[in-house]
DRENPA-3360 file (N, C-alpha, C; in nm, 2 decimals, always signed):
BEGIN
1 = MTTTETKT = +0.08/-0.12/+0.00/+0.00/+0.00/+0.00/+0.09/+0.12/+0.00 ~ +0.04/+0.23/-0.07/+0.11/+0.35/-0.07/+0.06/+0.44/+0.04 ~ +0.13/+0.55/+0.07/+0.09/+0.64/+0.18/-0.05/+0.69/+0.16 ~ -0.08/+0.72/+0.03/-0.21/+0.78/+0.00/-0.32/+0.67/+0.03 ~ -0.30/+0.55/+0.01/-0.40/+0.44/+0.03/-0.42/+0.42/+0.18 ~ -0.32/+0.45/+0.26/-0.34/+0.42/+0.40/-0.40/+0.54/+0.48 ~ -0.42/+0.65/+0.41/-0.49/+0.77/+0.47/-0.64/+0.74/+0.49 ~ -0.69/+0.79/+0.60/-0.84/+0.78/+0.61/-0.90/+0.89/+0.53;
9 = AIQSATAH = -1.03/+0.88/+0.51/-1.10/+0.98/+0.43/-1.08/+1.12/+0.49 ~ -1.09/+1.13/+0.62/-1.08/+1.26/+0.69/-0.94/+1.32/+0.68 ~ -0.84/+1.23/+0.68/-0.70/+1.27/+0.66/-0.68/+1.33/+0.52 ~ -0.74/+1.26/+0.43/-0.73/+1.31/+0.29/-0.79/+1.44/+0.27 ~ -0.91/+1.46/+0.33/-0.99/+1.58/+0.32/-0.91/+1.70/+0.38 ~ -0.86/+1.68/+0.50/-0.79/+1.78/+0.57/-0.65/+1.81/+0.51 ~ -0.58/+1.71/+0.45/-0.45/+1.74/+0.39/-0.48/+1.82/+0.26 ~ -0.58/+1.79/+0.19/-0.61/+1.86/+0.06/-0.64/+2.01/+0.10;
17 = FKDKLAGK = -0.72/+2.03/+0.20/-0.75/+2.17/+0.24/-0.63/+2.25/+0.29 ~ -0.54/+2.18/+0.37/-0.42/+2.25/+0.42/-0.33/+2.29/+0.30 ~ -0.33/+2.20/+0.20/-0.25/+2.24/+0.08/-0.31/+2.36/+0.01 ~ -0.44/+2.37/+0.00/-0.50/+2.49/-0.06/-0.48/+2.61/+0.02 ~ -0.49/+2.60/+0.15/-0.47/+2.72/+0.23/-0.32/+2.77/+0.24 ~ -0.23/+2.67/+0.22/-0.09/+2.71/+0.22/-0.04/+2.75/+0.08 ~ -0.13/+2.74/-0.02/-0.10/+2.77/-0.16/-0.08/+2.92/-0.18 ~ -0.07/+2.95/-0.31/-0.04/+3.09/-0.35/-0.14/+3.19/-0.31;
25 = LYKYHCDE = -0.09/+3.31/-0.29/-0.18/+3.42/-0.26/-0.20/+3.49/-0.40 ~ -0.32/+3.54/-0.42/-0.35/+3.62/-0.54/-0.35/+3.77/-0.50 ~ -0.32/+3.85/-0.59/-0.31/+3.99/-0.57/-0.42/+4.07/-0.65 ~ -0.48/+4.16/-0.58/-0.58/+4.25/-0.65/-0.54/+4.39/-0.61 ~ -0.52/+4.48/-0.71/-0.49/+4.62/-0.68/-0.62/+4.70/-0.68 ~ -0.65/+4.75/-0.56/-0.77/+4.84/-0.55/-0.73/+4.98/-0.58 ~ -0.76/+5.02/-0.71/-0.72/+5.15/-0.76/-0.78/+5.26/-0.67 ~ -0.90/+5.25/-0.63/-0.96/+5.36/-0.55/-0.89/+5.38/-0.41;
33 = WDIDIYYR = -0.84/+5.28/-0.35/-0.77/+5.29/-0.23/-0.62/+5.29/-0.24 ~ -0.57/+5.27/-0.37/-0.43/+5.26/-0.40/-0.35/+5.17/-0.31 ~ -0.41/+5.04/-0.30/-0.34/+4.94/-0.22/-0.35/+4.81/-0.29 ~ -0.25/+4.72/-0.27/-0.26/+4.58/-0.31/-0.33/+4.50/-0.20 ~ -0.42/+4.42/-0.24/-0.49/+4.34/-0.14/-0.47/+4.19/-0.19 ~ -0.43/+4.11/-0.10/-0.40/+3.97/-0.13/-0.51/+3.88/-0.07 ~ -0.53/+3.77/-0.14/-0.63/+3.67/-0.09/-0.60/+3.53/-0.14 ~ -0.67/+3.44/-0.07/-0.65/+3.30/-0.11/-0.78/+3.26/-0.19;
41 = SSSSMRVE = -0.76/+3.16/-0.27/-0.88/+3.11/-0.35/-0.97/+3.03/-0.27 ~ -0.94/+3.00/-0.15/-1.03/+2.92/-0.06/-1.03/+2.97/+0.08 ~ -1.13/+2.94/+0.15/-1.14/+2.97/+0.29/-1.22/+2.87/+0.36 ~ -1.21/+2.86/+0.49/-1.28/+2.76/+0.57/-1.43/+2.77/+0.57 ~ -1.49/+2.66/+0.60/-1.64/+2.66/+0.61/-1.68/+2.75/+0.72 ~ -1.61/+2.77/+0.82/-1.64/+2.86/+0.93/-1.65/+3.00/+0.88 ~ -1.55/+3.04/+0.80/-1.56/+3.18/+0.74/-1.68/+3.19/+0.64 ~ -1.69/+3.09/+0.55/-1.80/+3.09/+0.46/-1.94/+3.09/+0.52;
49 = SKIMSLTQ = -1.95/+3.02/+0.63/-2.08/+3.01/+0.70/-2.12/+3.15/+0.77 ~ -2.02/+3.22/+0.81/-2.05/+3.35/+0.87/-2.10/+3.44/+0.76 ~ -2.04/+3.44/+0.64/-2.09/+3.52/+0.53/-2.22/+3.48/+0.48 ~ -2.24/+3.35/+0.46/-2.37/+3.29/+0.42/-2.48/+3.32/+0.52 ~ -2.45/+3.31/+0.64/-2.56/+3.34/+0.74/-2.60/+3.49/+0.73 ~ -2.51/+3.58/+0.72/-2.55/+3.72/+0.71/-2.63/+3.74/+0.58 ~ -2.59/+3.68/+0.47/-2.67/+3.69/+0.35/-2.81/+3.63/+0.36 ~ -2.82/+3.52/+0.42/-2.95/+3.45/+0.43/-3.04/+3.53/+0.53;
57 = NGKAADAL = -2.98/+3.61/+0.62/-3.06/+3.69/+0.71/-3.09/+3.83/+0.66 ~ -3.07/+3.85/+0.53/-3.10/+3.97/+0.46/-3.00/+4.08/+0.49 ~ -2.88/+4.05/+0.53/-2.78/+4.15/+0.57/-2.67/+4.14/+0.46 ~ -2.70/+4.17/+0.34/-2.61/+4.16/+0.23/-2.49/+4.26/+0.25 ~ -2.52/+4.38/+0.29/-2.41/+4.47/+0.31/-2.31/+4.43/+0.42 ~ -2.37/+4.37/+0.53/-2.28/+4.32/+0.63/-2.20/+4.20/+0.58 ~ -2.26/+4.12/+0.50/-2.19/+4.00/+0.44/-2.07/+4.05/+0.35 ~ -2.09/+4.15/+0.28/-1.98/+4.21/+0.19/-1.87/+4.26/+0.28;
65 = VESIILKA = -1.90/+4.33/+0.38/-1.79/+4.38/+0.47/-1.73/+4.27/+0.55 ~ -1.81/+4.17/+0.59/-1.75/+4.05/+0.66/-1.65/+3.98/+0.57 ~ -1.68/+3.97/+0.44/-1.59/+3.91/+0.34/-1.46/+3.98/+0.34 ~ -1.46/+4.11/+0.34/-1.34/+4.19/+0.33/-1.26/+4.18/+0.46 ~ -1.33/+4.18/+0.57/-1.26/+4.17/+0.70/-1.19/+4.04/+0.71 ~ -1.26/+3.93/+0.67/-1.20/+3.80/+0.69/-1.11/+3.75/+0.58 ~ -1.12/+3.81/+0.46/-1.04/+3.75/+0.35/-0.93/+3.84/+0.29 ~ -0.94/+3.97/+0.32/-0.84/+4.06/+0.26/-0.71/+4.05/+0.35;
73 = LDQDGNRL = -0.60/+4.02/+0.28/-0.47/+3.99/+0.34/-0.36/+4.09/+0.29 ~ -0.26/+4.10/+0.37/-0.14/+4.17/+0.32/-0.05/+4.07/+0.25 ~ +0.06/+4.11/+0.20/+0.15/+4.02/+0.12/+0.21/+3.90/+0.20 ~ +0.20/+3.92/+0.33/+0.25/+3.81/+0.42/+0.14/+3.71/+0.46 ~ +0.02/+3.74/+0.42/-0.09/+3.65/+0.45/-0.16/+3.69/+0.58 ~ -0.13/+3.81/+0.64/-0.20/+3.86/+0.76/-0.32/+3.94/+0.72 ~ -0.43/+3.94/+0.80/-0.55/+4.01/+0.77/-0.52/+4.16/+0.77 ~ -0.57/+4.23/+0.67/-0.56/+4.38/+0.65/-0.65/+4.45/+0.75;
81 = FKETDRAT = -0.76/+4.40/+0.77/-0.86/+4.47/+0.86/-0.89/+4.39/+0.98 ~ -0.93/+4.47/+1.09/-0.96/+4.41/+1.22/-1.11/+4.41/+1.23 ~ -1.16/+4.34/+1.33/-1.31/+4.34/+1.36/-1.35/+4.48/+1.39 ~ -1.27/+4.56/+1.45/-1.30/+4.69/+1.49/-1.31/+4.79/+1.37 ~ -1.27/+4.74/+1.25/-1.28/+4.83/+1.13/-1.42/+4.81/+1.07 ~ -1.50/+4.72/+1.12/-1.64/+4.69/+1.06/-1.72/+4.82/+1.04 ~ -1.74/+4.89/+1.15/-1.82/+5.01/+1.15/-1.77/+5.12/+1.05 ~ -1.64/+5.13/+1.05/-1.58/+5.23/+0.95/-1.60/+5.19/+0.81;
89 = LMNEADPQ = -1.58/+5.06/+0.78/-1.61/+5.01/+0.64/-1.76/+5.03/+0.61 ~ -1.85/+5.00/+0.70/-1.99/+5.01/+0.68/-2.04/+5.16/+0.66 ~ -1.97/+5.25/+0.73/-2.02/+5.39/+0.73/-1.94/+5.49/+0.66 ~ -1.81/+5.46/+0.64/-1.72/+5.56/+0.59/-1.64/+5.52/+0.46 ~ -1.67/+5.41/+0.40/-1.61/+5.36/+0.28/-1.71/+5.36/+0.17 ~ -1.66/+5.38/+0.05/-1.75/+5.39/-0.07/-1.81/+5.25/-0.09 ~ -1.95/+5.24/-0.09/-2.02/+5.12/-0.11/-1.98/+5.05/-0.24 ~ -1.96/+5.12/-0.35/-1.92/+5.06/-0.48/-1.79/+4.99/-0.47;
97 = VIIKLASQ = -1.70/+5.05/-0.39/-1.56/+4.98/-0.38/-1.58/+4.86/-0.29 ~ -1.66/+4.87/-0.19/-1.69/+4.75/-0.10/-1.74/+4.64/-0.18 ~ -1.84/+4.67/-0.27/-1.90/+4.56/-0.35/-1.80/+4.50/-0.45 ~ -1.73/+4.59/-0.51/-1.63/+4.54/-0.61/-1.52/+4.45/-0.54 ~ -1.47/+4.50/-0.43/-1.37/+4.43/-0.36/-1.42/+4.29/-0.30 ~ -1.53/+4.30/-0.24/-1.59/+4.17/-0.18/-1.62/+4.07/-0.30 ~ -1.66/+4.12/-0.41/-1.68/+4.03/-0.52/-1.55/+3.97/-0.57 ~ -1.45/+4.04/-0.57/-1.32/+3.99/-0.61/-1.27/+3.88/-0.51;
105 = LNNTDDTM = -1.28/+3.92/-0.38/-1.23/+3.83/-0.28/-1.31/+3.70/-0.27 ~ -1.44/+3.70/-0.31/-1.52/+3.58/-0.31/-1.52/+3.50/-0.44 ~ -1.45/+3.55/-0.54/-1.44/+3.49/-0.66/-1.33/+3.38/-0.65 ~ -1.36/+3.26/-0.69/-1.26/+3.15/-0.68/-1.21/+3.10/-0.82 ~ -1.24/+3.18/-0.92/-1.20/+3.14/-1.06/-1.05/+3.19/-1.07 ~ -0.96/+3.10/-1.07/-0.82/+3.14/-1.07/-0.77/+3.19/-1.21 ~ -0.86/+3.18/-1.31/-0.81/+3.21/-1.44/-0.85/+3.36/-1.48 ~ -0.91/+3.43/-1.39/-0.95/+3.57/-1.42/-0.83/+3.65/-1.46;
113 = ETVTKN = -0.85/+3.73/-1.57/-0.74/+3.81/-1.62/-0.70/+3.92/-1.52 ~ -0.80/+3.96/-1.43/-0.77/+4.07/-1.33/-0.69/+4.02/-1.21 ~ -0.67/+3.89/-1.20/-0.60/+3.83/-1.09/-0.45/+3.81/-1.13 ~ -0.37/+3.87/-1.05/-0.22/+3.86/-1.08/-0.16/+3.77/-0.97 ~ -0.09/+3.67/-1.01/-0.02/+3.58/-0.92/+0.08/+3.66/-0.84 ~ +0.10/+3.62/-0.72/+0.20/+3.69/-0.63/+0.34/+3.63/-0.67;
% end
């Protein structure tokens, strides 16, 4: 038996996901804010469930901001925004930029022309 054959189903599932999370960062340049924002093509179900829950409860704007807070990273993979930035993003940032950025961060199509590999 090979190593792969001896893995349990849960070991295979978690190993695959760890590889995705450790993979490359994608870069998006936000012209309006003049910053580079990095993100991964995947996130945990815990992160996705927070966003989905807000959306399902009719809080689309909150879901967009939550996406940015949880998924926007710097070039080292650290979060760009803190939980305490939520109110500022909700009240003092351009809604069109929020929508555009959240859409980019939630897009998992790695072949998009606007995505530049890091």
